[in-house]
SERO-4910 file (N, C-alpha, C, O; in steps of 0.05 Angstrom, whole numbers):
BEGIN
 pado doro    nc1    nc2    nc3   cac1   cac2   cac3    cc1    cc2    cc3    oc1    oc2    oc3
  Gly    A   2364   1624   1813   2384   1641   1829   2398   1661   1813   2417   1673   1823
  Val    A   2389   1665   1787   2402   1683   1772   2383   1710   1771   2358   1709   1767
  Val    A   2398   1733   1774   2381   1759   1771   2387   1771   1745   2410   1773   1737
  Leu    A   2366   1779   1732   2368   1789   1705   2358   1819   1704   2339   1825   1717
  His    A   2370   1837   1689   2363   1864   1685   2360   1870   1655   2379   1866   1639
  Ile    A   2337   1879   1649   2332   1888   1618   2336   1917   1618   2324   1932   1633
  Ala    A   2354   1925   1600   2362   1954   1599   2362   1964   1569   2362   1948   1550
  Arg    A   2361   1989   1566   2363   2001   1538   2390   2015   1537   2398   2031   1555
  Phe    A   2403   2008   1516   2430   2021   1512   2425   2049   1499   2415   2050   1477
  Ile    A   2432   2072   1512   2424   2097   1505   2448   2116   1495   2443   2136   1482
  Ser    A   2473   2108   1501   2496   2123   1492   2519   2107   1486   2521   2085   1497
  Gly    A   2539   2116   1469   2561   2100   1462   2556   2086   1434   2534   2085   1425
  Asp    A   2577   2077   1422   2577   2062   1396   2572   2033   1397   2559   2022   1380
  Ser    A   2582   2021   1418   2582   1993   1419   2585   1984   1450   2591   2000   1467
  Ile    A   2581   1958   1454   2586   1948   1482   2594   1920   1479   2586   1904   1463
  Ala    A   2611   1915   1497   2627   1888   1495   2632   1876   1523   2633   1891   1542
  Leu    A   2635   1850   1526   2640   1836   1551   2665   1848   1563   2686   1849   1551
  Gly    A   2661   1857   1590   2682   1868   1605   2683   1898   1608   2697   1910   1624
  Asp    A   2665   1911   1589   2662   1940   1592   2648   1948   1616   2629   1935   1625
  Lys    A   2657   1972   1626   2644   1985   1650   2620   2000   1640   2623   2015   1620
  Val    A   2597   1998   1652   2575   2015   1644   2562   2027   1667   2566   2020   1690
  His    A   2546   2047   1661   2532   2061   1685   2501   2056   1678   2490   2067   1659
  Ala    A   2488   2039   1695   2459   2031   1693   2443   2049   1714   2451   2052   1737
  Gln    A   2421   2059   1704   2404   2074   1721   2374   2069   1716   2366   2066   1694
  Ile    A   2359   2068   1737   2333   2063   1734   2318   2089   1729   2329   2111   1734
  Asp    A   2292   2087   1718   2276   2109   1714   2262   2112   1741   2244   2097   1747
  Val    A   2270   2132   1756   2261   2135   1784   2230   2142   1785   2216   2130   1801
  Glu    A   2221   2161   1767   2193   2166   1768   2177   2144   1763   2157   2139   1776
  Lys    A   2185   2128   1744   2169   2104   1734   2169   2082   1758   2149   2070   1764
  Arg    A   2192   2079   1770   2195   2061   1792   2178   2067   1816   2164   2050   1827
  Glu    A   2178   2093   1824   2162   2104   1846   2132   2098   1839   2117   2088   1857
  Ala    A   2124   2104   1815   2095   2101   1809   2088   2070   1813   2067   2062   1824
  Thr    A   2107   2054   1803   2101   2023   1803   2100   2016   1833   2084   1999   1841
  Arg    A   2116   2027   1850   2116   2020   1878   2089   2026   1891   2077   2011   1906
  Arg    A   2079   2051   1883   2054   2059   1894   2033   2041   1886   2016   2033   1903
  Asn    A   2032   2032   1862   2010   2016   1852   2013   1985   1865   1993   1971   1870
  His    A   2038   1977   1870   2043   1951   1879   2034   1949   1909   2020   1930   1916
  Thr    A   2042   1969   1926   2033   1971   1951   2002   1972   1956   1990   1961   1974
  Ala    A   1992   1988   1936   1962   1990   1938   1949   1965   1931   1927   1959   1940
  Ala    A   1961   1948   1915   1948   1922   1911   1948   1904   1935   1929   1889   1939
  His    A   1968   1906   1952   1969   1894   1977   1946   1903   1997   1931   1888   2009
  Leu    A   1945   1931   1997   1923   1942   2014   1895   1934   2005   1877   1930   2021
  Leu    A   1893   1932   1977   1867   1926   1967   1860   1897   1974   1837   1891   1980
  Gln    A   1879   1879   1974   1870   1852   1979   1863   1850   2008   1845   1835   2015
  Ala    A   1877   1864   2025   1869   1864   2055   1841   1874   2059   1825   1862   2073
  Ala    A   1835   1897   2046   1808   1909   2048   1787   1891   2035   1765   1890   2046
  Leu    A   1792   1877   2015   1774   1858   2003   1766   1836   2023   1743   1829   2028
  Arg    A   1786   1826   2033   1782   1803   2053   1766   1815   2079   1748   1802   2089
  Lys    A   1772   1837   2086   1758   1849   2108   1728   1855   2105   1712   1850   2123
  His    A   1721   1865   2079   1696   1871   2073   1678   1847   2060   1653   1845   2064
  Leu    A   1693   1830   2046   1678   1809   2031   1680   1782   2044   1662   1765   2040
  Gly    A   1703   1777   2058   1706   1752   2072   1733   1739   2067   1747   1747   2048
  Ser    A   1741   1719   2083   1767   1709   2081   1768   1688   2057   1789   1675   2053
  His    A   1748   1684   2042   1749   1667   2019   1762   1681   1995   1767   1668   1974
  Val    A   1767   1708   1998   1779   1723   1977   1808   1716   1975   1822   1718   1995
  Glu    A   1818   1708   1952   1846   1702   1948   1856   1714   1919   1840   1714   1900
  Gln    A   1879   1723   1918   1889   1733   1893   1889   1711   1870   1899   1689   1873
  Ala    A   1877   1719   1848   1876   1701   1823   1894   1711   1802   1897   1698   1781
  Gly    A   1907   1733   1804   1920   1745   1782   1926   1776   1788   1911   1790   1802
  Gln    A   1949   1785   1778   1954   1813   1785   1973   1827   1764   1992   1815   1756
  Leu    A   1967   1850   1758   1984   1865   1740   1990   1892   1753   1972   1908   1761
  Val    A   2018   1899   1756   2023   1925   1767   2045   1938   1749   2065   1925   1741
  Asn    A   2040   1962   1743   2059   1978   1728   2058   2007   1737   2045   2014   1757
  Ser    A   2070   2025   1723   2072   2052   1730   2043   2067   1725   2037   2087   1738
  Glu    A   2029   2057   1708   2002   2069   1700   1979   2059   1716   1961   2075   1722
  Glu    A   1980   2034   1723   1952   2023   1735   1960   1999   1755   1982   1990   1758
  Met    A   1939   1991   1766   1941   1964   1782   1915   1949   1774   1893   1959   1774
  Arg    A   1921   1922   1768   1897   1906   1761   1898   1882   1781   1919   1870   1784
  Phe    A   1876   1876   1795   1876   1856   1815   1854   1837   1809   1831   1846   1808
  Asp    A   1859   1812   1806   1838   1790   1802   1836   1775   1827   1856   1768   1840
  Phe    A   1811   1770   1835   1808   1755   1862   1783   1735   1859   1765   1738   1842
  Thr    A   1783   1719   1876   1761   1697   1879   1739   1709   1894   1743   1718   1916
  His    A   1715   1711   1882   1689   1720   1894   1665   1712   1878   1667   1712   1853
  Phe    A   1645   1706   1889   1623   1694   1877   1602   1711   1863   1584   1700   1850
  Ser    A   1604   1739   1866   1586   1757   1854   1598   1783   1848   1620   1788   1857
  Ala    A   1584   1801   1834   1596   1828   1827   1592   1844   1853   1574   1839   1869
  Leu    A   1611   1864   1856   1611   1881   1880   1590   1903   1875   1588   1914   1853
  Ser    A   1574   1909   1895   1556   1932   1893   1571   1960   1893   1594   1962   1900
  Gly    A   1558   1980   1887   1569   2007   1889   1577   2013   1918   1598   2025   1922
  Asp    A   1562   2005   1937   1567   2011   1965   1593   1995   1974   1609   2003   1990
  Glu    A   1594   1971   1963   1618   1956   1973   1643   1967   1961   1664   1968   1974
  Leu    A   1641   1976   1935   1667   1987   1923   1675   2014   1937   1698   2021   1941
  Lys    A   1654   2029   1945   1660   2054   1960   1673   2048   1987   1691   2062   1996
  Ala    A   1663   2027   1999   1673   2021   2027   1702   2011   2025   1719   2018   2042
  Ile    A   1708   1994   2005   1734   1984   2001   1753   2006   1993   1776   2007   2002
  Glu    A   1745   2025   1975   1762   2045   1966   1770   2064   1991   1792   2073   1995
  Arg    A   1749   2068   2004   1753   2086   2030   1772   2074   2049   1788   2087   2062
  Glu    A   1769   2047   2052   1786   2034   2072   1816   2035   2064   1833   2039   2081
  Val    A   1821   2031   2039   1848   2035   2029   1858   2062   2032   1881   2066   2042
  Asn    A   1845   2082   2025   1852   2110   2030   1856   2117   2057   1874   2133   2063
  Glu    A   1841   2105   2077   1845   2111   2104   1870   2099   2114   1883   2112   2130
  Val    A   1877   2077   2106   1902   2063   2112   1926   2079   2101   1946   2083   2115
  Ile    A   1923   2090   2077   1943   2108   2062   1948   2133   2080   1971   2140   2086
  Leu    A   1925   2145   2088   1928   2170   2103   1942   2166   2131   1956   2183   2141
  Lys    A   1938   2143   2143   1949   2138   2167   1981   2139   2168   1993   2145   2189
  Gly    A   1990   2133   2145   2021   2134   2142   2033   2113   2158   2049   2119   2177
  Ile    A   2026   2088   2152   2037   2064   2164   2064   2056   2152   2066   2053   2127
  Pro    A   2085   2051   2167   2109   2043   2155   2105   2015   2141   2092   1997   2151
  Val    A   2117   2013   2116   2116   1987   2102   2143   1974   2106   2164   1986   2097
  Glu    A   2143   1952   2117   2170   1936   2123   2173   1912   2106   2153   1899   2101
  Thr    A   2198   1906   2097   2203   1881   2083   2224   1867   2100   2244   1879   2108
  Arg    A   2218   1843   2105   2236   1827   2121   2240   1798   2109   2221   1787   2098
  Glu    A   2262   1786   2111   2265   1758   2105   2266   1742   2127   2279   1749   2146
  Met    A   2253   1718   2126   2251   1702   2150   2243   1672   2141   2233   1667   2119
  Pro    A   2249   1652   2158   2240   1626   2152   2209   1626   2145   2193   1642   2155
  Ile    A   2201   1608   2128   2174   1607   2119   2154   1601   2143   2133   1612   2145
  Glu    A   2164   1582   2160   2147   1575   2184   2140   1601   2202   2119   1604   2213
  Glu    A   2161   1617   2202   2157   1640   2220   2137   1660   2205   2121   1674   2218
  Ala    A   2139   1661   2180   2121   1679   2164   2093   1669   2166   2075   1685   2168
  Lys    A   2089   1643   2166   2063   1631   2168   2050   1637   2196   2025   1640   2198
  Lys    A   2068   1638   2217   2056   1645   2244   2046   1674   2245   2028   1681   2260
  Leu    A   2059   1691   2228   2052   1720   2227   2027   1722   2212   2014   1744   2213
  Gly    A   2017   1702   2197   1991   1702   2183   1997   1715   2154   1979   1728   2142
  Ala    A   2020   1712   2145   2028   1723   2118   2012   1708   2097   2012   1684   2095
  Met    A   1999   1724   2080   1983   1716   2056   2004   1704   2036   2024   1716   2030
  Ala    A   1997   1680   2026   2016   1668   2004   1999   1665   1979   1974   1663   1982
  Leu    A   2010   1664   1957   1995   1658   1930   1988   1630   1928   2005   1612   1932
  Phe    A   1962   1624   1922   1955   1595   1919   1970   1584   1896   1971   1595   1874
  Gly    A   1980   1560   1902   1996   1545   1882   2024   1552   1876   2037   1540   1858
  Glu    A   2033   1573   1891   2060   1583   1886   2079   1568   1905   2073   1562   1928
  Lys    A   2102   1562   1894   2122   1548   1910   2142   1567   1924   2152   1585   1911
  Tyr    A   2148   1563   1949   2164   1580   1965   2188   1564   1976   2185   1541   1983
  Gly    A   2210   1578   1979   2235   1567   1990   2233   1565   2021   2212   1571   2033
  Asp    A   2254   1558   2033   2254   1558   2064   2255   1584   2076   2245   1588   2098
  Val    A   2267   1604   2061   2267   1633   2069   2252   1649   2051   2256   1647   2027
  Val    A   2233   1667   2061   2215   1681   2047   2217   1710   2052   2227   1717   2073
  Arg    A   2207   1728   2035   2207   1756   2039   2180   1764   2047   2161   1758   2032
  Val    A   2176   1778   2069   2149   1785   2080   2148   1817   2077   2165   1832   2085
  Val    A   2125   1824   2065   2120   1854   2065   2096   1861   2081   2075   1851   2075
  Ser    A   2099   1877   2098   2076   1884   2116   2071   1914   2123   2089   1930   2128
  Ala    A   2045   1921   2123   2038   1948   2129   2022   1946   2155   1998   1943   2155
  Gly    A   2038   1947   2177   2028   1944   2202   2014   1917   2207   2026   1896   2200
  Asp    A   1990   1916   2218   1975   1892   2222   1955   1890   2198   1943   1869   2194
  Phe    A   1952   1912   2183   1930   1913   2162   1936   1893   2141   1918   1879   2133
  Ser    A   1961   1890   2131   1968   1876   2109   1996   1860   2113   2016   1873   2118
  Val    A   1996   1835   2112   2021   1819   2113   2021   1797   2093   2006   1778   2094
  Glu    A   2040   1801   2072   2040   1782   2050   2067   1774   2044   2086   1790   2048
  Leu    A   2071   1750   2032   2096   1740   2021   2100   1753   1992   2083   1749   1974
  Cys    A   2120   1766   1989   2123   1782   1963   2154   1789   1958   2171   1794   1976
  Gly    A   2159   1789   1933   2188   1794   1926   2190   1821   1910   2212   1828   1901
  Gly    A   2169   1834   1906   2166   1858   1890   2175   1884   1906   2181   1883   1930
  Thr    A   2176   1908   1891   2184   1934   1900   2158   1947   1913   2135   1945   1903
  His    A   2164   1962   1935   2142   1975   1949   2153   2002   1961   2177   2006   1964
  Val    A   2132   2019   1969   2139   2043   1982   2147   2037   2010   2144   2015   2020
  Thr    A   2159   2057   2025   2167   2050   2053   2147   2060   2075   2149   2056   2099
  Asn    A   2127   2074   2062   2105   2084   2081   2078   2086   2064   2077   2098   2042
  Thr    A   2059   2075   2075   2032   2078   2059   2026   2106   2049   2014   2109   2028
  Ala    A   2034   2127   2064   2028   2154   2057   2040   2162   2030   2032   2182   2018
  Gln    A   2061   2148   2021   2073   2151   1995   2056   2144   1972   2061   2152   1949
  Val    A   2035   2128   1978   2017   2119   1957   2002   2144   1947   1995   2145   1924
  Gly    A   1997   2163   1966   1983   2187   1959   1953   2184   1959   1940   2195   1976
  Cys    A   1942   2171   1941   1912   2166   1940   1908   2141   1923   1926   2132   1909
  Phe    A   1882   2129   1925   1876   2107   1913   1848   2109   1900   1829   2116   1915
  Lys    A   1844   2102   1875   1818   2105   1862   1813   2080   1844   1828   2072   1826
  Ile    A   1788   2068   1850   1779   2045   1834   1768   2057   1808   1753   2076   1809
  Val    A   1777   2045   1786   1769   2054   1759   1746   2037   1748   1728   2046   1734
  Gly    A   1747   2012   1754   1728   1991   1744   1728   1965   1761   1746   1959   1776
  Glu    A   1707   1950   1756   1702   1926   1771   1689   1907   1750   1668   1914   1739
  Ser    A   1698   1883   1745   1683   1866   1724   1689   1837   1732   1701   1830   1752
  Ser    A   1678   1818   1713   1683   1792   1716   1703   1782   1694   1702   1789   1671
  Val    A   1721   1764   1702   1740   1754   1682   1737   1724   1677   1746   1714   1657
  Ala    A   1723   1709   1698   1719   1680   1694   1697   1674   1716   1690   1692   1732
  Ala    A   1689   1649   1716   1669   1640   1735   1682   1641   1763   1701   1627   1769
  Gly    A   1671   1659   1780   1681   1661   1807   1705   1677   1810   1717   1676   1831
  Val    A   1714   1692   1790   1735   1709   1791   1726   1737   1783   1713   1742   1763
  Arg    A   1734   1757   1801   1726   1785   1794   1753   1800   1789   1774   1791   1797
  Arg    A   1750   1824   1775   1774   1840   1771   1768   1869   1779   1747   1880   1773
  Ile    A   1788   1881   1795   1786   1910   1802   1809   1922   1788   1832   1914   1791
  Glu    A   1803   1943   1773   1825   1961   1761   1826   1987   1776   1805   1999   1782
  Ala    A   1851   1996   1782   1851   2022   1798   1877   2033   1792   1894   2022   1778
  Thr    A   1880   2058   1804   1906   2074   1800   1912   2090   1824   1895   2093   1841
  Thr    A   1935   2099   1826   1943   2114   1852   1960   2138   1844   1969   2141   1821
  Gly    A   1965   2156   1865   1982   2178   1860   1976   2195   1838   1954   2204   1835
  Leu    A   1997   2201   1821   1993   2217   1798   1972   2207   1778   1959   2222   1763
  Gly    A   1970   2180   1780   1947   2167   1761   1920   2177   1770   1903   2180   1753
  Val    A   1914   2183   1795   1891   2192   1806   1886   2220   1795   1864   2227   1787
  Met    A   1908   2237   1795   1907   2264   1787   1900   2266   1756   1884   2283   1748
  Arg    A   1912   2248   1741   1908   2246   1712   1879   2241   1707   1866   2253   1690
  Leu    A   1867   2220   1724   1841   2213   1722   1821   2238   1728   1802   2244   1714
  Leu    A   1829   2251   1749   1809   2274   1756   1811   2295   1733   1790   2307   1727
  Asp    A   1835   2300   1721   1838   2318   1698   1820   2311   1676   1807   2328   1664
  Glu    A   1819   2284   1669   1804   2274   1648   1775   2276   1653   1760   2282   1634
  Arg    A   1766   2270   1677   1739   2273   1683   1728   2301   1685   1705   2308   1679
  Thr    A   1747   2319   1695   1739   2347   1696   1734   2358   1667   1716   2374   1661
  Ala    A   1753   2350   1649   1754   2358   1621   1727   2348   1610   1715   2364   1595
  Met    A   1716   2324   1615   1693   2314   1606   1669   2328   1615   1650   2333   1600
  Leu    A   1668   2335   1642   1648   2351   1654   1645   2380   1641   1623   2389   1637
  Glu    A   1669   2393   1637   1668   2419   1626   1657   2419   1597   1644   2438   1588
  Glu    A   1663   2398   1582   1653   2394   1555   1623   2390   1555   1609   2399   1537
  Thr    A   1615   2374   1575   1588   2366   1578   1571   2394   1586   1550   2400   1575
  Ala    A   1582   2410   1605   1571   2432   1614   1568   2453   1590   1547   2466   1587
  Ser    A   1587   2455   1575   1584   2472   1550   1563   2462   1531   1549   2478   1519
  Ser    A   1560   2436   1527   1539   2424   1509   1513   2429   1517   1495   2435   1500
  Val    A   1508   2428   1545   1481   2429   1556   1475   2460   1564   1453   2468   1572
  Lys    A   1495   2475   1559   1493   2504   1566   1489   2509   1596   1473   2526   1605
  Ala    A   1504   2496   1611   1504   2499   1641   1525   2521   1649   1547   2521   1637
  Asn    A   1519   2539   1667   1536   2560   1674   1562   2549   1688   1584   2560   1684
  Asn    A   1558   2529   1704   1583   2517   1719   1580   2487   1721   1560   2476   1711
  Leu    A   1598   2473   1731   1598   2444   1733   1576   2435   1751   1564   2414   1746
  Lys    A   1571   2448   1772   1550   2439   1792   1524   2439   1782   1506   2425   1793
  Asp    A   1518   2455   1759   1494   2458   1747   1487   2437   1728   1464   2435   1720
  Val    A   1508   2421   1720   1504   2403   1700   1481   2380   1704   1465   2376   1686
  Pro    A   1482   2368   1728   1460   2349   1731   1433   2360   1729   1416   2348   1715
  Ala    A   1427   2384   1742   1400   2397   1739   1393   2405   1710   1370   2402   1701
  Arg    A   1413   2414   1696   1410   2422   1668   1403   2397   1651   1385   2397   1634
  Ala    A   1417   2377   1656   1415   2352   1639   1386   2339   1644   1373   2329   1626
  Ala    A   1378   2342   1670   1351   2332   1678   1330   2349   1664   1310   2338   1653
  Ala    A   1334   2374   1664   1313   2393   1651   1313   2387   1620   1291   2386   1609
  Leu    A   1335   2384   1608   1334   2377   1579   1322   2350   1572   1310   2346   1551
  Ala    A   1325   2331   1591   1314   2305   1588   1282   2307   1591   1268   2295   1575
  Ala    A   1273   2323   1609   1244   2327   1613   1233   2341   1590   1211   2334   1581
  Glu    A   1248   2362   1579   1237   2376   1557   1236   2359   1532   1217   2362   1516
  Cys    A   1256   2342   1529   1256   2323   1504   1232   2304   1507   1219   2298   1488
  Lys    A   1227   2294   1532   1204   2277   1536   1177   2288   1528   1160   2276   1516
  Ser    A   1175   2316   1539   1152   2330   1530   1147   2335   1502   1125   2334   1492
  Leu    A   1168   2340   1490   1168   2348   1461   1161   2322   1445   1146   2323   1426
  Asn    A   1173   2299   1453   1166   2275   1441   1137   2268   1443   1124   2259   1423
  Lys    A   1126   2272   1465   1098   2267   1472   1078   2284   1453   1058   2274   1443
  Glu    A   1087   2310   1450   1071   2329   1433   1074   2319   1403   1055   2321   1388
  Leu    A   1097   2310   1396   1102   2302   1369   1083   2278   1362   1071   2277   1341
  Glu    A   1082   2259   1382   1066   2235   1376   1037   2243   1374   1023   2232   1358
  Glu    A   1027   2262   1390   1000   2271   1390    995   2284   1362    975   2277   1349
  Leu    A   1013   2302   1352   1010   2315   1328   1008   2295   1303    992   2298   1284
  Lys    A   1026   2272   1306   1025   2253   1286    998   2238   1287    987   2232   1266
  Ala    A    988   2232   1309    962   2219   1310    939   2237   1298    922   2228   1283
  Lys    A    940   2261   1306    921   2280   1295    922   2282   1263    902   2283   1248
  Met    A    947   2283   1254    950   2284   1223    941   2257   1211    929   2257   1190
  Ala    A    947   2237   1224    937   2211   1211    907   2208   1211    895   2196   1193
  Ser    A    894   2220   1233    864   2219   1235    855   2239   1214    835   2232   1200
  Ala    A    866   2261   1210    855   2280   1190    858   2266   1161    840   2268   1144
  Lys    A    878   2253   1155    881   2239   1128    860   2219   1125    850   2214   1103
  Ile    A    853   2206   1146    833   2185   1145    804   2197   1138    790   2188   1121
  Asp    A    797   2220   1154    773   2232   1145    772   2243   1116    751   2243   1103
  Gly    A    796   2253   1107    796   2264   1080    791   2241   1060    778   2246   1040
  Leu    A    800   2218   1065    797   2195   1047    767   2186   1044    757   2179   1023
  Phe    A    753   2188   1068    725   2182   1066    709   2204   1052    689   2199   1039
  Glu    A    718   2228   1056    702   2251   1041    705   2248   1011    685   2253    996
  Asn    A    727   2239   1001    730   2238    974    724   2210    962    729   2205    938
  Ala    A    714   2192    980    710   2165    969    687   2165    948    681   2144    937
***
């Protein structure tokens, strides 16, 4: 029943019991964390919709930079499955669905079909976070007030963390913008290396270089074979 705040003392010489202080959150960081947290809820709903109701949260990390979601599933997700799940989450984001937080008796929350964490203990009154009918979960964390505030959602990776447990790493909002900037920079560097005139020419240019390399390797092997044959003939001549 105790609420704790962790803070950094940034001005003044000292602090003592009874002093009045001004506490302020890092608004930009908090908003980014909210976007990632709400996206985690939307992701779980999308996973259950596309993979099945056996999917349950097995762990979660949410901060201002990223969102990491562990869930129960028996196999790796295919590229098509990941694309469909990512698209589903983004479609819900673009619909601009209000995100509501309500406190209610736990029995009432169960009737709403609210998702609960396996093994977690809940009191008689719980906090329910819902994005329309798409996602309804028991949660005490911070969230956006409308799915549109998430901006956009991008899956960065999918992997195994334990037997029967998969992990999806993703980012939202400004994190997606940073990811796009990084990948664009990589493409521009690659375009320069393969001497492509623009980014859209990179795949064709890379394919052409690969074919050229394969052809040159074949020629090299043929020359090596000819040289080896010539040396053998020379050995017999001077025997």
